[in-house]
VOLODREN-180696 format. One record per residue: residue number from 1; x, y, z of N, C-alpha, C in turn; residue in one letter. Coordinates in Angstrom, 2 decimals. Last residue first. Example, Ala and Ser with C-alpha at 12.3 -4.5 7.8 and 13.67 -1.06 7.14 Angstrom:
<sites>
2,12.85,-2.25,7.08,13.67,-1.06,7.14,12.90,0.03,7.87,s
1,13.19,-5.69,7.80,12.30,-4.50,7.80,13.20,-3.30,7.80,a
</sites>
This chain:
<sites>
229,9.85,5.76,106.24,9.02,5.37,106.70,7.31,6.68,106.88,k
228,12.09,7.02,105.60,11.66,6.60,104.82,10.38,6.23,104.90,d
227,13.55,6.91,108.17,13.52,8.13,107.18,12.10,8.12,106.00,q
226,13.84,4.02,108.51,12.73,4.78,109.62,12.47,6.31,109.02,l
225,15.70,2.86,106.68,14.31,3.09,106.26,13.23,3.38,107.44,l
224,18.01,4.53,107.57,17.27,4.86,106.21,16.04,4.26,106.11,d
223,18.55,3.05,110.04,17.94,4.03,110.23,17.19,4.75,108.67,i
222,18.90,0.80,108.54,17.87,0.28,109.66,17.20,2.00,109.60,f
221,21.47,0.83,106.94,20.30,1.10,106.61,18.83,0.87,107.32,e
220,22.22,1.53,109.55,22.36,2.91,108.48,21.36,2.51,107.63,i
219,22.83,-1.00,110.44,22.42,0.18,111.31,21.91,1.28,110.90,s
218,24.51,-2.48,108.72,22.65,-2.82,108.92,22.39,-1.67,109.67,t
217,27.28,-1.67,108.56,25.79,-1.02,107.32,24.64,-1.41,107.86,y
216,27.73,-2.10,111.13,27.37,-0.34,110.82,26.67,-0.47,109.72,e
215,27.80,-4.83,110.26,26.98,-3.94,111.81,26.57,-2.44,111.66,m
214,29.64,-4.90,108.74,28.34,-5.91,108.82,27.43,-4.64,109.58,n
213,31.69,-3.76,110.36,31.24,-3.69,109.21,30.04,-4.11,109.09,h
212,31.50,-5.66,112.65,31.54,-4.44,112.85,31.60,-4.29,111.34,v
211,32.47,-8.04,110.98,31.23,-7.99,111.41,30.94,-7.00,112.06,l
210,35.34,-7.46,110.07,33.86,-8.19,109.14,32.57,-7.62,109.80,k
209,37.05,-7.56,112.40,36.67,-6.28,111.51,35.51,-6.67,111.13,s
208,36.42,-10.25,113.32,35.89,-8.90,114.20,35.66,-8.17,113.08,v
207,38.27,-11.17,111.53,37.00,-11.47,111.51,35.84,-10.50,112.41,q
206,40.73,-9.75,112.22,40.33,-9.42,110.92,38.26,-9.96,110.71,t
205,41.10,-11.03,114.70,40.41,-9.44,114.29,39.85,-9.18,112.90,v
204,41.70,-13.32,114.19,40.20,-12.99,114.90,40.30,-11.72,114.75,l
203,44.00,-13.13,112.89,42.65,-14.16,112.27,41.72,-13.72,113.02,y
202,45.92,-12.58,114.56,45.23,-11.65,113.16,44.06,-12.03,112.83,n
201,45.52,-14.19,116.61,45.18,-13.26,116.77,44.68,-12.00,115.86,y
200,46.67,-16.36,115.65,45.55,-16.64,115.74,44.87,-15.16,116.12,g
199,49.76,-15.43,115.02,48.76,-15.81,113.95,47.23,-15.64,114.33,l
198,50.09,-15.23,117.54,49.85,-14.10,116.62,49.23,-14.18,115.73,y
197,49.87,-17.77,118.89,49.00,-16.97,119.43,49.19,-15.56,118.49,a
196,52.08,-18.91,117.24,50.49,-19.70,116.87,49.69,-18.52,117.52,i
195,54.38,-17.28,117.84,53.84,-16.85,116.28,52.09,-18.03,116.82,i
194,54.43,-18.19,120.64,54.25,-16.28,120.07,53.59,-16.36,118.83,g
193,54.69,-20.84,120.26,54.24,-20.31,121.01,53.30,-18.93,121.02,v
192,57.59,-20.61,119.05,56.30,-21.50,118.34,54.94,-21.03,119.17,v
191,59.18,-19.00,120.50,58.63,-18.62,119.55,57.68,-19.70,118.72,l
190,59.39,-20.61,123.13,58.69,-19.50,122.98,58.16,-18.97,121.78,g
189,60.79,-22.86,121.68,59.44,-23.07,122.61,58.96,-21.49,122.62,a
188,62.49,-21.56,121.39,62.31,-22.37,120.49,60.76,-22.07,120.90,a
187,64.02,-21.04,124.00,63.66,-19.95,122.86,62.91,-20.52,121.76,t
186,64.22,-23.19,124.99,63.35,-22.38,125.70,62.70,-21.09,124.64,t
185,66.09,-24.27,124.15,64.98,-25.45,124.00,64.14,-23.89,124.32,i
184,68.98,-23.83,124.68,67.95,-23.02,123.70,66.44,-23.15,123.38,m
183,69.37,-24.79,127.13,69.12,-23.62,127.21,68.36,-22.67,126.03,a
182,70.43,-27.23,125.44,69.16,-27.21,126.30,68.77,-26.12,126.82,e
181,72.54,-26.50,123.91,71.13,-26.89,123.75,69.62,-27.07,124.24,y
180,74.58,-25.39,126.26,73.93,-24.71,125.28,72.42,-25.35,124.85,i
179,74.42,-28.41,127.52,74.24,-27.08,128.03,73.88,-26.14,127.51,g
178,75.96,-29.41,125.52,74.59,-30.12,126.21,74.13,-28.72,126.93,s
177,78.00,-28.40,124.98,76.94,-28.46,123.62,75.59,-28.55,124.52,s
176,79.49,-28.86,127.64,79.11,-27.69,126.73,77.80,-27.72,125.89,l
175,79.61,-31.60,127.95,78.96,-31.12,128.24,78.92,-29.37,128.35,l
174,81.05,-32.03,125.00,79.42,-32.66,125.53,79.26,-31.99,126.83,k
173,83.49,-30.90,125.61,82.72,-30.44,124.58,80.85,-30.59,124.62,p
172,84.80,-30.97,128.89,83.82,-31.63,128.05,83.25,-30.84,126.79,s
171,87.36,-29.26,130.31,86.39,-28.95,130.19,86.00,-30.28,129.06,v
170,90.02,-30.17,131.81,89.63,-30.09,130.54,87.95,-30.72,130.71,m
169,89.86,-29.31,135.54,91.30,-30.34,134.55,90.25,-29.87,132.99,g
168,86.90,-29.24,136.78,88.47,-29.30,136.92,88.88,-29.50,135.50,e
167,83.79,-26.91,136.63,84.52,-28.39,136.46,86.10,-28.21,136.65,e
166,82.55,-25.12,137.35,82.85,-25.62,138.73,83.73,-27.15,138.22,q
165,82.88,-23.65,134.91,83.65,-23.30,135.94,83.83,-23.91,137.13,a
164,80.21,-25.32,134.16,81.88,-25.32,133.25,82.78,-24.55,134.45,i
163,78.41,-24.32,135.78,78.60,-26.00,135.09,80.25,-25.95,134.95,s
162,78.25,-21.70,135.04,78.41,-22.03,135.69,79.18,-23.26,136.03,i
161,77.35,-22.34,131.97,78.60,-21.80,131.94,79.38,-22.04,133.91,f
160,74.55,-23.33,132.52,75.61,-24.05,131.90,76.91,-23.81,132.22,a
159,73.37,-21.07,133.84,73.94,-22.31,135.19,74.73,-23.21,134.23,q
158,73.60,-19.37,131.76,74.27,-18.81,133.14,74.63,-19.91,134.03,i
157,71.97,-20.62,129.71,73.20,-20.39,129.50,74.41,-20.23,130.66,m
156,69.71,-20.21,131.02,70.13,-21.76,130.94,71.49,-21.56,130.51,g
155,68.81,-17.37,131.44,69.15,-18.01,132.78,69.61,-19.43,132.23,t
154,69.07,-17.67,128.77,69.79,-16.44,128.74,70.20,-17.39,130.77,v
153,66.26,-18.82,128.12,67.46,-19.40,127.23,69.10,-18.67,127.76,t
152,64.62,-17.67,129.81,64.74,-18.79,129.80,66.18,-19.41,129.60,g
151,64.48,-15.21,128.05,64.62,-15.16,129.65,65.30,-17.10,129.92,l
150,63.13,-16.04,125.86,64.16,-15.85,125.42,65.40,-15.56,127.05,f
149,60.83,-16.96,126.89,61.85,-18.32,125.66,63.07,-17.75,126.22,g
148,59.93,-14.83,127.25,60.21,-15.89,128.16,60.52,-17.25,128.32,i
147,59.94,-13.46,124.90,60.73,-13.00,125.67,60.91,-13.80,126.63,m
146,58.02,-15.31,123.82,59.37,-14.92,122.51,59.84,-15.01,124.05,p
145,55.38,-14.22,125.31,55.65,-16.02,124.88,57.45,-15.78,124.69,a
144,54.86,-11.79,124.86,55.15,-12.15,126.34,55.97,-13.70,126.09,a
143,53.40,-11.96,122.34,54.57,-11.05,123.10,54.91,-11.64,123.78,g
142,50.94,-13.40,122.50,52.38,-13.50,121.50,53.53,-12.72,121.44,s
141,49.70,-12.74,124.80,50.58,-13.76,124.92,51.64,-13.86,123.47,v
140,49.14,-10.10,124.09,50.33,-10.32,125.07,51.11,-11.64,125.32,t
139,47.16,-11.32,122.43,48.01,-10.24,121.66,49.10,-10.54,122.93,a
138,45.24,-11.98,124.51,45.80,-13.36,123.15,47.02,-12.72,122.67,l
137,44.41,-10.46,125.51,45.17,-10.85,126.20,46.45,-12.01,125.03,l
136,42.96,-8.39,123.59,43.94,-8.13,124.00,45.10,-9.34,124.76,g
135,40.66,-10.51,122.94,41.43,-10.55,122.38,42.84,-9.56,122.65,l
134,39.20,-10.35,125.51,40.10,-11.48,125.10,41.20,-11.35,124.30,n
133,36.53,-8.90,123.34,37.11,-9.42,124.56,37.83,-10.50,124.56,k
132,35.64,-8.46,120.93,36.53,-8.14,121.36,37.34,-8.61,122.65,e
131,32.70,-9.18,121.25,33.07,-9.10,120.40,34.71,-9.08,120.40,l
130,32.32,-7.63,123.36,32.04,-8.90,123.41,32.60,-9.92,122.82,k
129,32.45,-5.19,122.11,33.06,-5.16,123.67,33.10,-6.67,123.45,y
128,30.39,-4.69,120.16,31.80,-4.80,119.67,32.99,-5.19,121.13,i
127,28.18,-4.60,122.19,28.46,-5.98,121.16,30.07,-5.81,120.44,e
126,28.56,-1.96,122.47,28.33,-3.32,123.89,28.70,-4.68,123.36,i
125,28.85,-1.08,120.26,29.47,-0.44,121.76,29.43,-1.37,122.22,k
124,25.49,-1.30,119.92,26.61,-1.78,118.91,28.27,-1.74,120.20,g
123,24.28,0.56,121.94,23.97,-1.15,121.88,25.36,-1.34,120.75,v
122,24.65,2.57,120.85,25.11,2.12,122.40,25.64,0.65,122.37,n
121,23.60,2.94,118.59,25.10,2.59,118.81,25.40,2.87,120.29,e
120,20.57,2.66,119.17,21.59,1.39,117.98,23.25,1.47,118.40,i
119,20.93,5.17,120.65,20.48,3.77,121.26,21.01,2.45,120.62,s
118,21.06,7.16,118.61,22.35,6.79,119.97,22.17,5.80,120.68,v
117,19.17,6.54,116.69,20.71,6.36,116.36,21.65,6.20,117.34,e
116,16.93,7.50,118.52,17.05,6.03,118.19,18.33,5.69,117.43,i
115,17.39,9.67,119.20,17.52,9.36,119.54,17.54,7.77,119.29,n
114,17.45,10.73,116.34,18.64,11.43,117.19,18.44,10.13,118.08,k
113,14.42,10.51,115.70,15.42,9.68,115.34,16.79,9.60,116.16,l
112,12.71,10.08,118.86,13.25,11.28,117.52,14.53,10.14,117.57,p
111,10.31,6.99,119.11,11.19,8.62,119.28,11.82,9.40,118.62,s
110,9.16,5.66,117.64,8.18,6.52,117.85,8.94,7.61,118.25,g
109,10.82,2.71,118.39,10.24,3.28,117.26,9.10,4.64,117.78,i
108,12.54,1.27,119.86,12.64,2.85,120.05,11.73,3.01,119.04,r
107,12.70,-1.15,118.60,11.78,-1.01,120.46,12.30,0.57,120.71,d
106,13.93,-0.70,116.58,12.30,-1.20,117.00,11.82,-1.14,117.79,v
105,16.39,-0.94,117.98,16.00,0.19,116.86,14.59,0.01,116.71,g
104,16.53,-3.28,118.99,16.94,-1.73,119.72,16.01,-1.05,118.85,k
103,16.69,-5.28,116.93,15.70,-5.08,118.11,15.79,-3.94,118.83,a
102,19.07,-3.57,115.60,18.07,-4.00,115.12,16.83,-4.22,116.16,i
101,21.04,-4.93,117.49,21.43,-3.52,117.08,19.62,-3.29,116.41,m
100,20.49,-8.23,117.54,20.24,-6.93,119.40,20.47,-5.73,118.65,n
99,21.22,-8.38,114.89,19.42,-8.46,115.74,19.50,-7.84,116.97,a
98,24.00,-7.92,115.29,23.21,-7.44,114.27,21.90,-7.36,114.80,v
97,24.33,-10.00,117.65,25.07,-8.56,117.46,23.79,-7.75,116.75,p
96,22.13,-12.44,118.04,22.98,-12.11,116.82,23.41,-10.06,117.48,t
95,19.80,-14.14,118.16,20.60,-13.82,119.32,22.06,-13.77,118.79,n
94,17.04,-14.67,117.39,18.03,-14.25,116.64,19.46,-13.33,117.74,e
93,14.51,-13.50,117.98,14.72,-14.95,117.58,16.12,-15.08,117.58,g
92,14.33,-11.03,118.01,14.60,-11.44,119.62,14.49,-13.07,119.30,a
91,13.53,-10.30,115.57,14.72,-9.97,116.54,15.07,-10.92,117.38,c
90,10.73,-11.51,115.96,12.04,-11.81,114.52,12.76,-11.78,115.02,l
89,9.51,-9.72,118.11,9.81,-10.72,118.50,10.54,-11.72,117.04,m
88,9.67,-7.66,116.71,10.20,-7.27,117.74,10.69,-8.74,118.04,k
87,7.69,-7.25,114.45,9.40,-7.38,113.75,10.23,-7.53,115.37,a
86,5.61,-7.91,116.03,6.06,-8.76,115.45,7.40,-8.70,114.72,k
85,5.49,-5.05,116.84,5.04,-6.17,117.75,6.04,-7.27,117.18,e
84,4.86,-3.89,114.39,6.03,-3.59,115.28,6.42,-4.41,115.89,i
83,3.71,-3.71,111.97,3.45,-5.07,112.71,4.60,-4.81,113.65,q
82,3.32,-1.66,110.15,3.26,-1.29,111.17,2.97,-2.71,112.31,g
81,4.52,-2.29,107.30,3.02,-2.72,107.60,2.27,-2.16,109.14,s
80,7.28,-1.08,108.28,6.37,-0.26,107.11,4.66,-0.84,107.28,q
79,8.12,-3.24,109.42,7.36,-1.97,110.39,7.19,-1.03,109.14,v
78,7.25,-5.76,107.94,7.09,-5.73,108.93,6.99,-4.49,110.08,l
77,9.75,-5.05,105.75,8.40,-5.27,105.79,7.35,-4.94,106.88,v
76,11.77,-5.00,107.39,11.87,-3.59,106.96,10.19,-3.93,106.66,k
75,12.18,-7.28,108.90,12.22,-6.46,109.38,11.35,-5.23,108.74,v
74,13.06,-8.17,106.01,11.64,-8.99,107.03,11.32,-7.49,107.91,q
73,15.35,-7.38,105.28,14.14,-7.31,104.35,13.05,-7.61,105.17,d
72,16.60,-8.30,107.82,16.32,-6.71,107.34,15.46,-6.68,106.36,m
71,16.87,-11.03,107.45,16.15,-10.72,108.77,15.92,-8.80,107.80,l
70,17.79,-12.47,104.88,17.22,-12.19,104.90,16.36,-11.45,106.12,h
69,20.65,-13.52,106.06,20.55,-12.47,105.12,19.30,-11.46,104.97,g
68,20.86,-14.47,109.64,19.59,-14.56,108.32,20.49,-13.54,107.29,p
67,23.89,-14.56,110.98,22.54,-13.63,111.08,21.85,-13.83,109.31,t
66,25.72,-15.76,112.47,24.96,-16.45,111.41,23.56,-15.68,111.60,k
65,28.28,-14.65,113.61,27.61,-14.22,112.29,27.14,-15.22,111.83,a
64,28.26,-15.40,116.34,27.58,-14.25,115.59,27.28,-13.72,114.32,a
63,29.02,-17.64,115.69,27.81,-17.70,116.41,27.22,-16.14,116.15,k
62,31.76,-16.89,115.49,30.74,-18.14,114.30,29.45,-17.88,115.05,s
61,32.55,-15.97,117.50,32.06,-15.32,116.42,31.49,-16.45,115.65,l
60,32.30,-17.85,119.69,31.98,-16.59,119.64,31.38,-16.15,118.54,t
59,34.28,-19.86,118.50,33.10,-20.30,118.78,32.21,-18.98,118.73,i
58,36.67,-18.27,118.44,36.21,-18.79,116.82,34.80,-19.53,117.27,l
57,37.21,-17.81,121.24,36.48,-16.53,120.07,35.86,-16.96,118.81,k
56,37.91,-20.15,122.20,36.10,-20.01,122.80,36.44,-18.74,122.02,q
55,39.65,-20.54,120.53,38.93,-21.38,120.31,37.52,-20.93,120.87,v
54,41.60,-18.87,121.52,41.23,-18.68,120.16,40.08,-19.27,120.07,f
53,41.68,-19.29,124.32,40.90,-18.31,123.94,40.95,-17.95,122.50,i
52,42.66,-22.03,124.14,41.43,-21.60,124.99,41.08,-20.60,124.10,f
51,45.29,-21.18,123.07,44.41,-21.79,122.22,43.19,-21.91,122.66,i
50,46.49,-19.83,125.02,46.20,-18.83,123.55,45.24,-20.25,122.81,a
49,46.35,-21.19,126.92,45.51,-20.19,127.50,45.19,-19.85,126.05,l
48,48.42,-23.20,126.70,47.34,-23.57,126.83,46.15,-22.70,126.59,v
47,50.72,-21.57,126.05,50.28,-22.05,124.86,48.37,-22.67,125.32,f
46,50.77,-20.55,128.44,50.87,-19.57,127.52,49.90,-20.24,126.85,l
45,51.71,-23.12,130.05,50.72,-22.85,130.31,50.04,-21.60,129.35,l
44,54.17,-23.62,129.22,53.16,-24.79,128.15,51.94,-23.68,129.00,y
43,55.52,-21.20,129.65,55.41,-21.33,128.47,54.55,-22.16,128.02,l
42,55.46,-21.55,132.67,54.79,-20.44,132.02,55.06,-20.70,130.38,p
41,57.73,-24.13,132.09,56.10,-24.30,132.63,55.13,-23.36,132.06,v
40,59.94,-23.43,131.36,59.04,-24.50,130.01,57.91,-24.16,130.58,m
39,61.16,-22.83,133.26,60.97,-21.86,132.06,59.83,-22.37,131.38,m
38,62.79,-25.18,133.96,61.74,-24.54,134.62,60.98,-23.04,134.22,y
37,63.78,-26.88,131.01,63.74,-26.61,132.72,62.25,-25.75,132.98,g
36,64.22,-28.44,128.70,63.63,-27.08,128.71,64.10,-25.99,129.83,g
35,63.79,-31.09,129.23,64.96,-30.82,128.86,65.12,-29.37,129.32,k
34,61.01,-31.63,128.00,61.23,-31.85,129.27,62.87,-30.94,130.29,v
33,61.61,-31.09,125.26,60.58,-30.13,126.23,60.95,-30.36,127.77,l
32,62.87,-33.28,125.14,63.63,-31.48,124.90,62.61,-30.65,125.70,l
31,61.29,-35.56,125.27,62.67,-35.01,126.02,62.86,-33.90,126.11,d
30,59.22,-34.83,123.20,59.18,-34.89,124.58,60.07,-34.91,125.65,l
29,60.62,-35.18,121.03,60.48,-34.60,120.86,60.36,-34.01,122.72,l
28,63.75,-37.70,121.19,62.53,-37.35,121.21,62.25,-36.04,121.51,g
27,66.74,-37.81,120.27,66.44,-37.39,121.64,64.82,-37.09,121.12,i
26,69.55,-39.35,119.05,68.10,-40.21,118.90,67.38,-39.61,120.03,n
25,71.83,-39.56,120.64,71.63,-38.26,119.78,70.11,-38.57,119.07,q
24,72.56,-41.64,121.57,72.35,-40.61,122.67,71.99,-40.00,121.70,a
23,72.23,-43.41,119.10,70.81,-43.47,120.12,71.21,-42.50,120.90,g
22,75.03,-42.66,117.80,73.63,-42.55,117.25,72.43,-42.36,118.54,a
21,76.45,-43.54,120.45,76.48,-42.26,119.99,75.31,-42.09,118.61,d
20,76.24,-45.95,119.90,76.24,-45.83,121.15,75.64,-44.46,120.95,m
19,77.48,-46.53,117.52,76.14,-47.39,117.59,75.59,-46.21,118.75,a
18,80.07,-45.85,118.16,79.36,-44.85,116.66,77.97,-45.44,117.19,l
17,80.91,-47.42,119.68,80.55,-46.62,120.25,79.93,-45.75,119.21,s
16,80.81,-50.32,117.96,79.80,-49.88,119.21,79.50,-48.93,119.68,d
15,82.52,-49.42,115.50,81.01,-49.72,115.85,79.94,-49.01,116.90,m
14,84.92,-49.85,117.78,84.45,-48.43,116.64,83.19,-48.42,116.37,s
13,84.62,-52.15,118.34,84.44,-51.16,119.25,84.09,-49.55,118.76,s
12,85.03,-53.33,115.75,83.52,-53.70,116.74,83.50,-52.48,117.38,l
11,87.73,-52.26,115.49,86.40,-52.05,114.20,85.40,-52.06,114.98,s
10,89.41,-53.79,117.50,89.41,-52.43,117.38,88.09,-51.54,116.22,d
9,89.14,-56.22,116.73,88.52,-55.86,117.61,88.11,-54.75,117.90,t
8,90.15,-56.31,114.23,88.71,-56.82,114.63,87.84,-55.83,115.21,s
7,92.92,-55.40,114.58,92.19,-55.07,113.89,90.88,-54.80,113.62,l
6,93.02,-57.61,115.90,93.59,-56.48,116.60,92.92,-55.66,115.95,t
5,93.10,-59.89,114.35,92.18,-60.02,115.56,92.20,-58.73,116.11,q
4,95.22,-58.91,112.63,93.62,-58.88,112.15,92.82,-59.35,113.37,l
3,97.33,-59.55,114.71,97.25,-58.14,114.11,96.00,-57.74,113.72,l
2,97.44,-62.08,114.68,97.00,-61.54,116.43,96.95,-59.92,115.75,t
1,98.19,-62.96,112.39,97.05,-63.24,112.91,96.72,-62.63,113.78,m
</sites>
């Protein structure tokens, strides 16, 4: 009877300890992020910066791509019929890179063709700069975030081994493992931020390239129009 009671008590104690261990292992994402230490702060800031730049550029590129497909056809008809002022007003109503380039070309009608080409090219350079603004910063975030994460891991490992060195007697495996996984959190967070920024950067670069190609095609079409005029 005593033996059965002892076995029952041991079983209950084992189940309680297992339950406590399982409860301790259920660590939420927020807890993990907090355990990452002070090196998580710049990663938080870089993540917010990357999202802000991506959304801002996405809105800018969406507006820039809204040039009506029939704009060049309408400008062509107005220029060939001599209605230059109406062509200017039509372009002024569309605040897009393509429309701004055409507007500059229309405004320079009457000047030598070479001067018109240079004027359109200069406006195109300004518009491209606006489209590419802050893309370099997003690329910097994609490269800097993983490195900051690795730095956080190195500093965390140093702190973990310092804590182990200060322990007297047998070192607890729990102390060692907790110190290591807390240090690795910054690496994971840095990689996540870096990957998101890198994917966002490449997507935006692709969209900018499409817009630049459209701008070049439109400028060539406009110059051909003036040559045929």
